[in-house]
N, CA, C, O and CB atoms as a CASP TS submission, in Angstrom:
PFRMAT TS
TARGET T0000
AUTHOR 0000-0000-0000
METHOD Language model
MODEL 1
PARENT N/A
ATOM      1  N   MET     1     117.934  27.199  11.915  1.00  0.00           N
ATOM      2  CA  MET     1     117.065  26.068  11.479  1.00  0.00           C
ATOM      3  C   MET     1     115.387  26.441  11.550  1.00  0.00           C
ATOM      4  O   MET     1     114.774  26.853  12.534  1.00  0.00           O
ATOM      5  CB  MET     1     117.431  24.764  12.488  1.00  0.00           C
ATOM      6  N   LYS     2     114.966  26.217  10.465  1.00  0.00           N
ATOM      7  CA  LYS     2     113.555  26.463  10.555  1.00  0.00           C
ATOM      8  C   LYS     2     112.753  25.457  11.545  1.00  0.00           C
ATOM      9  O   LYS     2     113.049  24.263  11.574  1.00  0.00           O
ATOM     10  CB  LYS     2     112.994  26.375   9.129  1.00  0.00           C
ATOM     11  N   LYS     3     111.875  25.919  12.234  1.00  0.00           N
ATOM     12  CA  LYS     3     110.892  25.128  13.024  1.00  0.00           C
ATOM     13  C   LYS     3     110.064  24.413  12.351  1.00  0.00           C
ATOM     14  O   LYS     3     109.800  24.808  11.216  1.00  0.00           O
ATOM     15  CB  LYS     3     110.141  25.833  13.809  1.00  0.00           C
ATOM     16  N   SER     4     109.456  23.233  12.823  1.00  0.00           N
ATOM     17  CA  SER     4     108.419  22.515  12.254  1.00  0.00           C
ATOM     18  C   SER     4     107.207  23.361  12.766  1.00  0.00           C
ATOM     19  O   SER     4     107.325  24.375  13.454  1.00  0.00           O
ATOM     20  CB  SER     4     108.418  20.939  12.673  1.00  0.00           C
ATOM     21  N   ILE     5     106.006  22.805  12.334  1.00  0.00           N
ATOM     22  CA  ILE     5     104.549  23.483  12.825  1.00  0.00           C
ATOM     23  C   ILE     5     104.417  23.378  14.056  1.00  0.00           C
ATOM     24  O   ILE     5     104.264  24.351  14.795  1.00  0.00           O
ATOM     25  CB  ILE     5     103.278  22.917  12.298  1.00  0.00           C
ATOM     26  N   HIS     6     104.470  21.793  14.563  1.00  0.00           N
ATOM     27  CA  HIS     6     104.348  21.613  15.750  1.00  0.00           C
ATOM     28  C   HIS     6     105.135  22.275  16.799  1.00  0.00           C
ATOM     29  O   HIS     6     104.596  22.492  17.883  1.00  0.00           O
ATOM     30  CB  HIS     6     104.421  20.534  15.821  1.00  0.00           C
ATOM     31  N   GLN     7     106.508  22.661  16.563  1.00  0.00           N
ATOM     32  CA  GLN     7     107.355  23.384  17.275  1.00  0.00           C
ATOM     33  C   GLN     7     106.900  24.839  17.413  1.00  0.00           C
ATOM     34  O   GLN     7     107.224  25.432  18.442  1.00  0.00           O
ATOM     35  CB  GLN     7     108.627  23.265  16.694  1.00  0.00           C
ATOM     36  N   VAL     8     106.230  25.430  16.544  1.00  0.00           N
ATOM     37  CA  VAL     8     105.728  26.950  16.288  1.00  0.00           C
ATOM     38  C   VAL     8     104.772  26.874  17.330  1.00  0.00           C
ATOM     39  O   VAL     8     104.811  27.575  18.342  1.00  0.00           O
ATOM     40  CB  VAL     8     105.048  27.406  14.709  1.00  0.00           C
ATOM     41  N   ALA     9     103.743  25.849  17.027  1.00  0.00           N
ATOM     42  CA  ALA     9     102.629  25.635  17.988  1.00  0.00           C
ATOM     43  C   ALA     9     102.890  25.553  19.434  1.00  0.00           C
ATOM     44  O   ALA     9     102.157  26.076  20.274  1.00  0.00           O
ATOM     45  CB  ALA     9     101.989  24.475  17.666  1.00  0.00           C
ATOM     46  N   ALA    10     103.973  24.868  19.707  1.00  0.00           N
ATOM     47  CA  ALA    10     104.314  24.825  21.114  1.00  0.00           C
ATOM     48  C   ALA    10     104.709  25.920  21.640  1.00  0.00           C
ATOM     49  O   ALA    10     104.379  26.161  22.801  1.00  0.00           O
ATOM     50  CB  ALA    10     105.206  23.988  21.401  1.00  0.00           C
ATOM     51  N   ASP    11     105.401  26.714  21.006  1.00  0.00           N
ATOM     52  CA  ASP    11     105.865  28.320  21.188  1.00  0.00           C
ATOM     53  C   ASP    11     104.690  29.095  21.544  1.00  0.00           C
ATOM     54  O   ASP    11     104.698  29.799  22.553  1.00  0.00           O
ATOM     55  CB  ASP    11     106.513  29.033  19.790  1.00  0.00           C
ATOM     56  N   VAL    12     103.671  29.010  20.773  1.00  0.00           N
ATOM     57  CA  VAL    12     102.608  29.772  20.839  1.00  0.00           C
ATOM     58  C   VAL    12     102.003  29.548  22.368  1.00  0.00           C
ATOM     59  O   VAL    12     101.844  30.467  23.171  1.00  0.00           O
ATOM     60  CB  VAL    12     101.645  29.403  19.642  1.00  0.00           C
ATOM     61  N   LEU    13     101.712  28.234  22.603  1.00  0.00           N
ATOM     62  CA  LEU    13     101.107  27.778  23.761  1.00  0.00           C
ATOM     63  C   LEU    13     101.857  28.233  24.923  1.00  0.00           C
ATOM     64  O   LEU    13     101.209  28.611  25.899  1.00  0.00           O
ATOM     65  CB  LEU    13     100.974  26.358  23.751  1.00  0.00           C
ATOM     66  N   LYS    14     103.262  28.254  24.965  1.00  0.00           N
ATOM     67  CA  LYS    14     104.137  28.527  25.827  1.00  0.00           C
ATOM     68  C   LYS    14     103.996  30.018  26.391  1.00  0.00           C
ATOM     69  O   LYS    14     103.967  30.405  27.559  1.00  0.00           O
ATOM     70  CB  LYS    14     105.369  28.234  25.228  1.00  0.00           C
ATOM     71  N   ALA    15     103.908  30.813  25.052  1.00  0.00           N
ATOM     72  CA  ALA    15     103.757  32.171  25.257  1.00  0.00           C
ATOM     73  C   ALA    15     102.366  32.671  25.903  1.00  0.00           C
ATOM     74  O   ALA    15     102.252  33.557  26.749  1.00  0.00           O
ATOM     75  CB  ALA    15     103.972  32.780  23.966  1.00  0.00           C
ATOM     76  N   SER    16     101.318  31.899  25.313  1.00  0.00           N
ATOM     77  CA  SER    16     100.223  32.235  25.815  1.00  0.00           C
ATOM     78  C   SER    16      99.858  31.785  27.248  1.00  0.00           C
ATOM     79  O   SER    16      98.969  32.385  27.851  1.00  0.00           O
ATOM     80  CB  SER    16      99.386  31.861  24.968  1.00  0.00           C
ATOM     81  N   GLY    17     100.451  30.847  27.758  1.00  0.00           N
ATOM     82  CA  GLY    17     100.147  30.450  29.188  1.00  0.00           C
ATOM     83  C   GLY    17      98.965  29.562  29.508  1.00  0.00           C
ATOM     84  O   GLY    17      98.790  29.047  30.613  1.00  0.00           O
ATOM     85  N   LYS    18      98.064  29.401  28.332  1.00  0.00           N
ATOM     86  CA  LYS    18      96.832  28.904  28.607  1.00  0.00           C
ATOM     87  C   LYS    18      96.427  28.005  27.646  1.00  0.00           C
ATOM     88  O   LYS    18      96.954  28.233  26.557  1.00  0.00           O
ATOM     89  CB  LYS    18      95.928  29.863  28.755  1.00  0.00           C
ATOM     90  N   PRO    19      95.467  26.800  27.670  1.00  0.00           N
ATOM     91  CA  PRO    19      95.161  26.075  26.544  1.00  0.00           C
ATOM     92  C   PRO    19      94.507  26.848  25.585  1.00  0.00           C
ATOM     93  O   PRO    19      93.853  27.857  25.851  1.00  0.00           O
ATOM     94  CB  PRO    19      94.428  24.987  26.837  1.00  0.00           C
ATOM     95  N   MET    20      94.711  26.289  24.252  1.00  0.00           N
ATOM     96  CA  MET    20      94.083  27.103  23.144  1.00  0.00           C
ATOM     97  C   MET    20      93.455  26.111  21.950  1.00  0.00           C
ATOM     98  O   MET    20      94.140  25.112  21.730  1.00  0.00           O
ATOM     99  CB  MET    20      95.275  28.133  22.498  1.00  0.00           C
ATOM    100  N   THR    21      92.453  26.234  21.294  1.00  0.00           N
ATOM    101  CA  THR    21      92.001  25.471  20.297  1.00  0.00           C
ATOM    102  C   THR    21      93.001  25.432  18.915  1.00  0.00           C
ATOM    103  O   THR    21      93.899  26.236  18.667  1.00  0.00           O
ATOM    104  CB  THR    21      90.611  26.003  20.023  1.00  0.00           C
ATOM    105  N   ALA    22      92.709  24.612  18.335  1.00  0.00           N
ATOM    106  CA  ALA    22      93.798  24.722  16.952  1.00  0.00           C
ATOM    107  C   ALA    22      93.553  25.744  16.154  1.00  0.00           C
ATOM    108  O   ALA    22      94.466  26.120  15.419  1.00  0.00           O
ATOM    109  CB  ALA    22      93.778  23.527  15.934  1.00  0.00           C
ATOM    110  N   ALA    23      92.174  26.468  16.117  1.00  0.00           N
ATOM    111  CA  ALA    23      91.937  27.889  15.356  1.00  0.00           C
ATOM    112  C   ALA    23      92.702  28.871  16.075  1.00  0.00           C
ATOM    113  O   ALA    23      93.543  29.563  15.501  1.00  0.00           O
ATOM    114  CB  ALA    23      90.358  28.406  15.306  1.00  0.00           C
ATOM    115  N   GLU    24      92.450  28.967  17.313  1.00  0.00           N
ATOM    116  CA  GLU    24      93.435  29.967  18.188  1.00  0.00           C
ATOM    117  C   GLU    24      94.754  30.091  17.886  1.00  0.00           C
ATOM    118  O   GLU    24      95.287  31.186  17.705  1.00  0.00           O
ATOM    119  CB  GLU    24      93.520  29.621  19.547  1.00  0.00           C
ATOM    120  N   ILE    25      95.426  28.850  17.805  1.00  0.00           N
ATOM    121  CA  ILE    25      96.816  28.598  17.633  1.00  0.00           C
ATOM    122  C   ILE    25      97.099  29.081  16.290  1.00  0.00           C
ATOM    123  O   ILE    25      98.006  29.904  16.159  1.00  0.00           O
ATOM    124  CB  ILE    25      97.207  27.134  17.828  1.00  0.00           C
ATOM    125  N   TYR    26      96.465  28.692  15.304  1.00  0.00           N
ATOM    126  CA  TYR    26      96.345  29.023  13.831  1.00  0.00           C
ATOM    127  C   TYR    26      96.671  30.519  13.694  1.00  0.00           C
ATOM    128  O   TYR    26      97.714  30.956  13.207  1.00  0.00           O
ATOM    129  CB  TYR    26      94.842  28.691  13.237  1.00  0.00           C
ATOM    130  N   GLU    27      95.676  31.237  14.172  1.00  0.00           N
ATOM    131  CA  GLU    27      95.430  32.632  14.193  1.00  0.00           C
ATOM    132  C   GLU    27      96.674  33.278  14.867  1.00  0.00           C
ATOM    133  O   GLU    27      97.084  34.354  14.433  1.00  0.00           O
ATOM    134  CB  GLU    27      94.078  32.964  14.944  1.00  0.00           C
ATOM    135  N   ALA    28      97.308  32.647  15.941  1.00  0.00           N
ATOM    136  CA  ALA    28      98.216  33.527  16.670  1.00  0.00           C
ATOM    137  C   ALA    28      99.437  33.331  15.650  1.00  0.00           C
ATOM    138  O   ALA    28     100.115  34.340  15.458  1.00  0.00           O
ATOM    139  CB  ALA    28      98.512  33.074  18.365  1.00  0.00           C
ATOM    140  N   ILE    29      99.741  32.353  15.084  1.00  0.00           N
ATOM    141  CA  ILE    29     100.816  31.910  14.258  1.00  0.00           C
ATOM    142  C   ILE    29     100.767  32.858  12.981  1.00  0.00           C
ATOM    143  O   ILE    29     101.790  33.351  12.508  1.00  0.00           O
ATOM    144  CB  ILE    29     100.666  30.323  13.897  1.00  0.00           C
ATOM    145  N   CYS    30      99.574  33.059  12.496  1.00  0.00           N
ATOM    146  CA  CYS    30      99.381  33.967  11.307  1.00  0.00           C
ATOM    147  C   CYS    30      99.617  35.465  11.672  1.00  0.00           C
ATOM    148  O   CYS    30     100.463  36.129  11.074  1.00  0.00           O
ATOM    149  CB  CYS    30      97.911  33.796  10.728  1.00  0.00           C
ATOM    150  N   GLU    31      98.912  35.932  12.582  1.00  0.00           N
ATOM    151  CA  GLU    31      99.272  37.198  13.370  1.00  0.00           C
ATOM    152  C   GLU    31     100.498  37.595  13.687  1.00  0.00           C
ATOM    153  O   GLU    31     100.770  38.789  13.807  1.00  0.00           O
ATOM    154  CB  GLU    31      98.762  37.207  14.468  1.00  0.00           C
ATOM    155  N   LYS    32     101.402  36.600  13.864  1.00  0.00           N
ATOM    156  CA  LYS    32     102.700  37.070  14.441  1.00  0.00           C
ATOM    157  C   LYS    32     103.822  36.625  13.415  1.00  0.00           C
ATOM    158  O   LYS    32     105.031  36.744  13.611  1.00  0.00           O
ATOM    159  CB  LYS    32     102.961  36.423  15.967  1.00  0.00           C
ATOM    160  N   GLY    33     103.188  36.065  12.228  1.00  0.00           N
ATOM    161  CA  GLY    33     104.048  35.413  11.072  1.00  0.00           C
ATOM    162  C   GLY    33     105.130  34.523  11.568  1.00  0.00           C
ATOM    163  O   GLY    33     106.318  34.829  11.467  1.00  0.00           O
ATOM    164  N   LEU    34     104.757  33.548  12.043  1.00  0.00           N
ATOM    165  CA  LEU    34     105.598  32.755  12.876  1.00  0.00           C
ATOM    166  C   LEU    34     106.052  31.575  11.685  1.00  0.00           C
ATOM    167  O   LEU    34     107.217  31.186  11.608  1.00  0.00           O
ATOM    168  CB  LEU    34     104.707  32.140  14.362  1.00  0.00           C
ATOM    169  N   TYR    35     105.216  31.187  10.987  1.00  0.00           N
ATOM    170  CA  TYR    35     105.250  30.257  10.069  1.00  0.00           C
ATOM    171  C   TYR    35     104.464  30.341   8.745  1.00  0.00           C
ATOM    172  O   TYR    35     103.281  30.678   8.796  1.00  0.00           O
ATOM    173  CB  TYR    35     104.931  29.236  10.689  1.00  0.00           C
ATOM    174  N   GLU    36     105.110  30.023   7.427  1.00  0.00           N
ATOM    175  CA  GLU    36     104.606  30.287   6.346  1.00  0.00           C
ATOM    176  C   GLU    36     104.077  28.758   5.847  1.00  0.00           C
ATOM    177  O   GLU    36     104.783  27.825   5.465  1.00  0.00           O
ATOM    178  CB  GLU    36     105.646  31.077   5.471  1.00  0.00           C
ATOM    179  N   PHE    37     102.583  28.809   5.977  1.00  0.00           N
ATOM    180  CA  PHE    37     101.877  27.666   5.341  1.00  0.00           C
ATOM    181  C   PHE    37     102.089  27.564   3.816  1.00  0.00           C
ATOM    182  O   PHE    37     102.199  28.633   3.216  1.00  0.00           O
ATOM    183  CB  PHE    37     100.384  27.777   5.622  1.00  0.00           C
ATOM    184  N   LYS    38     102.146  26.638   3.249  1.00  0.00           N
ATOM    185  CA  LYS    38     102.295  26.405   1.991  1.00  0.00           C
ATOM    186  C   LYS    38     101.033  25.564   1.388  1.00  0.00           C
ATOM    187  O   LYS    38     100.799  25.346   0.199  1.00  0.00           O
ATOM    188  CB  LYS    38     103.596  25.750   1.848  1.00  0.00           C
ATOM    189  N   ALA    39     100.291  25.155   2.520  1.00  0.00           N
ATOM    190  CA  ALA    39      99.150  24.192   2.005  1.00  0.00           C
ATOM    191  C   ALA    39      97.894  25.215   1.638  1.00  0.00           C
ATOM    192  O   ALA    39      97.806  26.380   2.026  1.00  0.00           O
ATOM    193  CB  ALA    39      98.669  22.960   3.296  1.00  0.00           C
ATOM    194  N   LYS    40      96.976  24.534   0.829  1.00  0.00           N
ATOM    195  CA  LYS    40      95.574  25.371   0.502  1.00  0.00           C
ATOM    196  C   LYS    40      94.764  25.425   1.840  1.00  0.00           C
ATOM    197  O   LYS    40      94.120  26.417   2.178  1.00  0.00           O
ATOM    198  CB  LYS    40      94.552  24.570  -0.759  1.00  0.00           C
ATOM    199  N   ASN    41      94.844  24.380   2.503  1.00  0.00           N
ATOM    200  CA  ASN    41      93.697  24.160   4.002  1.00  0.00           C
ATOM    201  C   ASN    41      94.671  24.122   5.147  1.00  0.00           C
ATOM    202  O   ASN    41      94.748  23.124   5.864  1.00  0.00           O
ATOM    203  CB  ASN    41      92.633  22.440   4.083  1.00  0.00           C
ATOM    204  N   ALA    42      95.461  25.254   5.347  1.00  0.00           N
ATOM    205  CA  ALA    42      96.408  25.456   6.312  1.00  0.00           C
ATOM    206  C   ALA    42      95.891  25.141   7.706  1.00  0.00           C
ATOM    207  O   ALA    42      96.616  24.543   8.502  1.00  0.00           O
ATOM    208  CB  ALA    42      96.884  26.802   6.220  1.00  0.00           C
ATOM    209  N   PRO    43      94.675  25.519   8.021  1.00  0.00           N
ATOM    210  CA  PRO    43      94.286  25.200   9.439  1.00  0.00           C
ATOM    211  C   PRO    43      94.084  23.491   9.613  1.00  0.00           C
ATOM    212  O   PRO    43      94.354  22.890  10.652  1.00  0.00           O
ATOM    213  CB  PRO    43      92.795  26.070   9.801  1.00  0.00           C
ATOM    214  N   SER    44      93.621  22.938   8.531  1.00  0.00           N
ATOM    215  CA  SER    44      93.511  21.425   8.653  1.00  0.00           C
ATOM    216  C   SER    44      95.081  20.735   8.921  1.00  0.00           C
ATOM    217  O   SER    44      95.264  19.789   9.687  1.00  0.00           O
ATOM    218  CB  SER    44      92.787  20.809   7.149  1.00  0.00           C
ATOM    219  N   VAL    45      95.913  21.256   8.311  1.00  0.00           N
ATOM    220  CA  VAL    45      97.249  20.770   8.259  1.00  0.00           C
ATOM    221  C   VAL    45      97.691  20.901   9.615  1.00  0.00           C
ATOM    222  O   VAL    45      98.156  19.940  10.230  1.00  0.00           O
ATOM    223  CB  VAL    45      98.148  21.494   7.269  1.00  0.00           C
ATOM    224  N   LEU    46      97.549  22.224  10.189  1.00  0.00           N
ATOM    225  CA  LEU    46      97.919  22.418  11.689  1.00  0.00           C
ATOM    226  C   LEU    46      97.236  21.512  12.430  1.00  0.00           C
ATOM    227  O   LEU    46      97.852  20.908  13.308  1.00  0.00           O
ATOM    228  CB  LEU    46      97.624  23.774  12.258  1.00  0.00           C
ATOM    229  N   ARG    47      96.117  21.305  12.256  1.00  0.00           N
ATOM    230  CA  ARG    47      95.405  20.465  13.321  1.00  0.00           C
ATOM    231  C   ARG    47      95.746  19.184  13.144  1.00  0.00           C
ATOM    232  O   ARG    47      95.605  18.503  14.160  1.00  0.00           O
ATOM    233  CB  ARG    47      93.934  20.542  13.323  1.00  0.00           C
ATOM    234  N   SER    48      96.185  18.572  12.109  1.00  0.00           N
ATOM    235  CA  SER    48      96.543  17.179  11.903  1.00  0.00           C
ATOM    236  C   SER    48      97.980  16.965  12.473  1.00  0.00           C
ATOM    237  O   SER    48      98.319  15.857  12.891  1.00  0.00           O
ATOM    238  CB  SER    48      96.459  16.796  10.356  1.00  0.00           C
ATOM    239  N   GLN    49      98.795  18.009  12.485  1.00  0.00           N
ATOM    240  CA  GLN    49     100.103  18.201  13.060  1.00  0.00           C
ATOM    241  C   GLN    49      99.887  18.101  14.614  1.00  0.00           C
ATOM    242  O   GLN    49     100.417  17.264  15.345  1.00  0.00           O
ATOM    243  CB  GLN    49     100.756  19.621  12.599  1.00  0.00           C
ATOM    244  N   LEU    50      99.093  19.010  14.962  1.00  0.00           N
ATOM    245  CA  LEU    50      98.847  18.854  16.612  1.00  0.00           C
ATOM    246  C   LEU    50      98.428  17.545  17.017  1.00  0.00           C
ATOM    247  O   LEU    50      99.086  16.962  17.879  1.00  0.00           O
ATOM    248  CB  LEU    50      97.711  19.817  17.180  1.00  0.00           C
ATOM    249  N   ARG    51      97.375  16.987  16.485  1.00  0.00           N
ATOM    250  CA  ARG    51      97.142  15.675  16.782  1.00  0.00           C
ATOM    251  C   ARG    51      98.116  14.540  16.611  1.00  0.00           C
ATOM    252  O   ARG    51      97.916  13.543  17.305  1.00  0.00           O
ATOM    253  CB  ARG    51      96.157  15.398  16.144  1.00  0.00           C
ATOM    254  N   ARG    52      99.157  14.548  15.775  1.00  0.00           N
ATOM    255  CA  ARG    52     100.049  13.503  15.807  1.00  0.00           C
ATOM    256  C   ARG    52     101.043  13.776  16.985  1.00  0.00           C
ATOM    257  O   ARG    52     101.735  12.865  17.442  1.00  0.00           O
ATOM    258  CB  ARG    52     100.740  13.356  14.441  1.00  0.00           C
ATOM    259  N   HIS    53     101.087  14.892  17.401  1.00  0.00           N
ATOM    260  CA  HIS    53     102.068  15.274  18.630  1.00  0.00           C
ATOM    261  C   HIS    53     101.230  15.353  20.039  1.00  0.00           C
ATOM    262  O   HIS    53     101.541  15.980  21.051  1.00  0.00           O
ATOM    263  CB  HIS    53     102.821  16.855  18.334  1.00  0.00           C
ATOM    264  N   THR    54     100.246  14.654  19.842  1.00  0.00           N
ATOM    265  CA  THR    54      99.261  14.792  21.187  1.00  0.00           C
ATOM    266  C   THR    54      99.257  13.442  21.759  1.00  0.00           C
ATOM    267  O   THR    54      99.067  12.390  21.149  1.00  0.00           O
ATOM    268  CB  THR    54      97.600  15.275  20.867  1.00  0.00           C
ATOM    269  N   LYS    55      99.539  13.637  23.265  1.00  0.00           N
ATOM    270  CA  LYS    55      99.705  12.267  24.132  1.00  0.00           C
ATOM    271  C   LYS    55      98.484  11.574  24.088  1.00  0.00           C
ATOM    272  O   LYS    55      98.416  10.425  23.651  1.00  0.00           O
ATOM    273  CB  LYS    55     100.075  12.477  25.690  1.00  0.00           C
ATOM    274  N   ASN    56      97.420  12.261  24.554  1.00  0.00           N
ATOM    275  CA  ASN    56      95.986  11.352  24.707  1.00  0.00           C
ATOM    276  C   ASN    56      95.402  11.271  23.487  1.00  0.00           C
ATOM    277  O   ASN    56      94.179  11.234  23.618  1.00  0.00           O
ATOM    278  CB  ASN    56      94.834  11.951  25.696  1.00  0.00           C
ATOM    279  N   ILE    57      95.827  11.219  22.116  1.00  0.00           N
ATOM    280  CA  ILE    57      95.397  10.964  21.189  1.00  0.00           C
ATOM    281  C   ILE    57      95.911   9.779  20.373  1.00  0.00           C
ATOM    282  O   ILE    57      97.126   9.756  20.175  1.00  0.00           O
ATOM    283  CB  ILE    57      95.393  11.942  20.730  1.00  0.00           C
ATOM    284  N   THR    58      95.173   8.803  19.876  1.00  0.00           N
ATOM    285  CA  THR    58      95.926   7.774  19.083  1.00  0.00           C
ATOM    286  C   THR    58      95.358   7.986  17.567  1.00  0.00           C
ATOM    287  O   THR    58      94.157   8.036  17.298  1.00  0.00           O
ATOM    288  CB  THR    58      95.654   6.147  19.700  1.00  0.00           C
ATOM    289  N   VAL    59      96.490   8.110  16.562  1.00  0.00           N
ATOM    290  CA  VAL    59      96.499   8.185  15.269  1.00  0.00           C
ATOM    291  C   VAL    59      97.590   7.410  14.698  1.00  0.00           C
ATOM    292  O   VAL    59      98.679   7.142  15.206  1.00  0.00           O
ATOM    293  CB  VAL    59      96.524   9.467  14.896  1.00  0.00           C
ATOM    294  N   ALA    60      97.058   7.050  13.407  1.00  0.00           N
ATOM    295  CA  ALA    60      97.952   5.889  12.845  1.00  0.00           C
ATOM    296  C   ALA    60      99.438   6.428  12.687  1.00  0.00           C
ATOM    297  O   ALA    60     100.389   5.691  12.949  1.00  0.00           O
ATOM    298  CB  ALA    60      97.374   5.343  11.324  1.00  0.00           C
ATOM    299  N   ASN    61      99.575   7.462  12.344  1.00  0.00           N
ATOM    300  CA  ASN    61     101.053   8.110  12.058  1.00  0.00           C
ATOM    301  C   ASN    61     101.357   8.978  13.390  1.00  0.00           C
ATOM    302  O   ASN    61     101.633  10.175  13.322  1.00  0.00           O
ATOM    303  CB  ASN    61     101.080   9.207  10.544  1.00  0.00           C
ATOM    304  N   GLN    62     101.282   8.281  14.571  1.00  0.00           N
ATOM    305  CA  GLN    62     101.566   9.179  15.713  1.00  0.00           C
ATOM    306  C   GLN    62     103.198   9.569  16.076  1.00  0.00           C
ATOM    307  O   GLN    62     104.126   8.768  16.182  1.00  0.00           O
ATOM    308  CB  GLN    62     100.915   8.453  16.955  1.00  0.00           C
ATOM    309  N   ALA    63     103.228  10.509  16.174  1.00  0.00           N
ATOM    310  CA  ALA    63     104.747  11.059  16.387  1.00  0.00           C
ATOM    311  C   ALA    63     105.273  10.593  17.572  1.00  0.00           C
ATOM    312  O   ALA    63     104.531  10.503  18.549  1.00  0.00           O
ATOM    313  CB  ALA    63     104.888  12.606  16.449  1.00  0.00           C
ATOM    314  N   LYS    64     106.642  10.225  17.655  1.00  0.00           N
ATOM    315  CA  LYS    64     107.390   9.767  18.701  1.00  0.00           C
ATOM    316  C   LYS    64     107.473  11.146  19.904  1.00  0.00           C
ATOM    317  O   LYS    64     107.346  10.988  21.118  1.00  0.00           O
ATOM    318  CB  LYS    64     108.932   9.234  18.022  1.00  0.00           C
ATOM    319  N   ASP    65     107.646  12.094  19.413  1.00  0.00           N
ATOM    320  CA  ASP    65     107.979  13.383  20.414  1.00  0.00           C
ATOM    321  C   ASP    65     106.546  14.012  20.393  1.00  0.00           C
ATOM    322  O   ASP    65     106.112  14.824  19.576  1.00  0.00           O
ATOM    323  CB  ASP    65     109.326  14.608  19.796  1.00  0.00           C
ATOM    324  N   VAL    66     105.903  13.459  21.472  1.00  0.00           N
ATOM    325  CA  VAL    66     104.405  14.205  21.954  1.00  0.00           C
ATOM    326  C   VAL    66     104.585  15.258  22.803  1.00  0.00           C
ATOM    327  O   VAL    66     105.320  15.098  23.778  1.00  0.00           O
ATOM    328  CB  VAL    66     103.384  13.268  22.765  1.00  0.00           C
ATOM    329  N   VAL    67     104.005  16.389  22.596  1.00  0.00           N
ATOM    330  CA  VAL    67     104.336  17.568  23.387  1.00  0.00           C
ATOM    331  C   VAL    67     103.246  18.237  23.745  1.00  0.00           C
ATOM    332  O   VAL    67     103.333  19.272  24.407  1.00  0.00           O
ATOM    333  CB  VAL    67     105.176  18.447  22.765  1.00  0.00           C
ATOM    334  N   PHE    68     101.936  17.659  23.299  1.00  0.00           N
ATOM    335  CA  PHE    68     100.719  18.209  23.762  1.00  0.00           C
ATOM    336  C   PHE    68      99.739  17.234  24.491  1.00  0.00           C
ATOM    337  O   PHE    68      99.917  16.020  24.591  1.00  0.00           O
ATOM    338  CB  PHE    68     100.060  18.796  22.626  1.00  0.00           C
ATOM    339  N   VAL    69      98.816  17.849  24.923  1.00  0.00           N
ATOM    340  CA  VAL    69      97.477  16.896  25.592  1.00  0.00           C
ATOM    341  C   VAL    69      96.352  17.835  25.015  1.00  0.00           C
ATOM    342  O   VAL    69      96.520  19.030  24.775  1.00  0.00           O
ATOM    343  CB  VAL    69      97.370  16.738  27.642  1.00  0.00           C
ATOM    344  N   ILE    70      95.242  17.170  24.833  1.00  0.00           N
ATOM    345  CA  ILE    70      94.056  17.799  24.600  1.00  0.00           C
ATOM    346  C   ILE    70      92.940  17.599  25.658  1.00  0.00           C
ATOM    347  O   ILE    70      92.774  16.537  26.258  1.00  0.00           O
ATOM    348  CB  ILE    70      93.624  17.383  23.348  1.00  0.00           C
ATOM    349  N   GLY    71      92.165  18.755  25.839  1.00  0.00           N
ATOM    350  CA  GLY    71      91.261  18.588  27.021  1.00  0.00           C
ATOM    351  C   GLY    71      89.814  18.237  26.193  1.00  0.00           C
ATOM    352  O   GLY    71      89.621  18.201  24.978  1.00  0.00           O
ATOM    353  N   ASP    72      88.901  17.999  27.288  1.00  0.00           N
ATOM    354  CA  ASP    72      87.550  17.761  26.635  1.00  0.00           C
ATOM    355  C   ASP    72      86.864  18.835  25.972  1.00  0.00           C
ATOM    356  O   ASP    72      85.830  18.669  25.326  1.00  0.00           O
ATOM    357  CB  ASP    72      86.654  17.307  27.563  1.00  0.00           C
ATOM    358  N   ASP    73      87.597  20.227  26.176  1.00  0.00           N
ATOM    359  CA  ASP    73      86.907  21.173  25.429  1.00  0.00           C
ATOM    360  C   ASP    73      87.780  21.376  24.164  1.00  0.00           C
ATOM    361  O   ASP    73      87.803  22.526  23.726  1.00  0.00           O
ATOM    362  CB  ASP    73      86.651  22.489  26.251  1.00  0.00           C
ATOM    363  N   ASP    74      88.466  20.480  23.542  1.00  0.00           N
ATOM    364  CA  ASP    74      89.101  20.482  22.392  1.00  0.00           C
ATOM    365  C   ASP    74      90.194  21.460  22.375  1.00  0.00           C
ATOM    366  O   ASP    74      90.568  21.905  21.290  1.00  0.00           O
ATOM    367  CB  ASP    74      88.216  20.681  21.387  1.00  0.00           C
ATOM    368  N   ARG    75      90.805  21.880  23.593  1.00  0.00           N
ATOM    369  CA  ARG    75      91.813  22.915  23.666  1.00  0.00           C
ATOM    370  C   ARG    75      93.130  21.987  23.819  1.00  0.00           C
ATOM    371  O   ARG    75      93.070  20.910  24.412  1.00  0.00           O
ATOM    372  CB  ARG    75      91.542  24.040  24.965  1.00  0.00           C
ATOM    373  N   PHE    76      94.126  22.398  23.337  1.00  0.00           N
ATOM    374  CA  PHE    76      95.579  21.757  23.408  1.00  0.00           C
ATOM    375  C   PHE    76      96.409  22.735  24.387  1.00  0.00           C
ATOM    376  O   PHE    76      96.452  23.962  24.292  1.00  0.00           O
ATOM    377  CB  PHE    76      96.362  21.660  21.782  1.00  0.00           C
ATOM    378  N   SER    77      97.080  21.907  25.383  1.00  0.00           N
ATOM    379  CA  SER    77      98.147  22.546  26.127  1.00  0.00           C
ATOM    380  C   SER    77      99.345  21.767  26.013  1.00  0.00           C
ATOM    381  O   SER    77      99.309  20.647  25.502  1.00  0.00           O
ATOM    382  CB  SER    77      97.810  22.739  27.542  1.00  0.00           C
ATOM    383  N   LEU    78     100.312  22.230  26.412  1.00  0.00           N
ATOM    384  CA  LEU    78     101.802  21.419  26.527  1.00  0.00           C
ATOM    385  C   LEU    78     101.824  20.368  27.591  1.00  0.00           C
ATOM    386  O   LEU    78     101.208  20.481  28.651  1.00  0.00           O
ATOM    387  CB  LEU    78     103.068  22.448  26.919  1.00  0.00           C
ATOM    388  N   VAL    79     102.515  19.405  27.283  1.00  0.00           N
ATOM    389  CA  VAL    79     102.773  18.038  28.331  1.00  0.00           C
ATOM    390  C   VAL    79     103.409  18.722  29.201  1.00  0.00           C
ATOM    391  O   VAL    79     104.213  19.571  28.816  1.00  0.00           O
ATOM    392  CB  VAL    79     103.685  16.633  27.847  1.00  0.00           C
ATOM    393  N   ASP    80     103.172  18.486  30.631  1.00  0.00           N
ATOM    394  CA  ASP    80     104.040  18.846  31.747  1.00  0.00           C
ATOM    395  C   ASP    80     105.224  18.077  31.726  1.00  0.00           C
ATOM    396  O   ASP    80     106.082  18.241  32.593  1.00  0.00           O
ATOM    397  CB  ASP    80     103.397  18.685  33.029  1.00  0.00           C
TER
END
């Protein structure tokens, strides 16, 4: 079964063992060929999905399965 964008991002964060910006996560996904983005503005799509699944951000279309938190430095990490 194909993983969703936020699941792939979670895998990247787990493997890195450190908080990362959306741009760093996107770069890692592309370098390793972990997900095929079909959108023209893929970094924006990734950031949107990260935010939807982030615990300490409120967005209109908040996902039920939150797996990230974001720090003051705009870096994402996994929820403990």
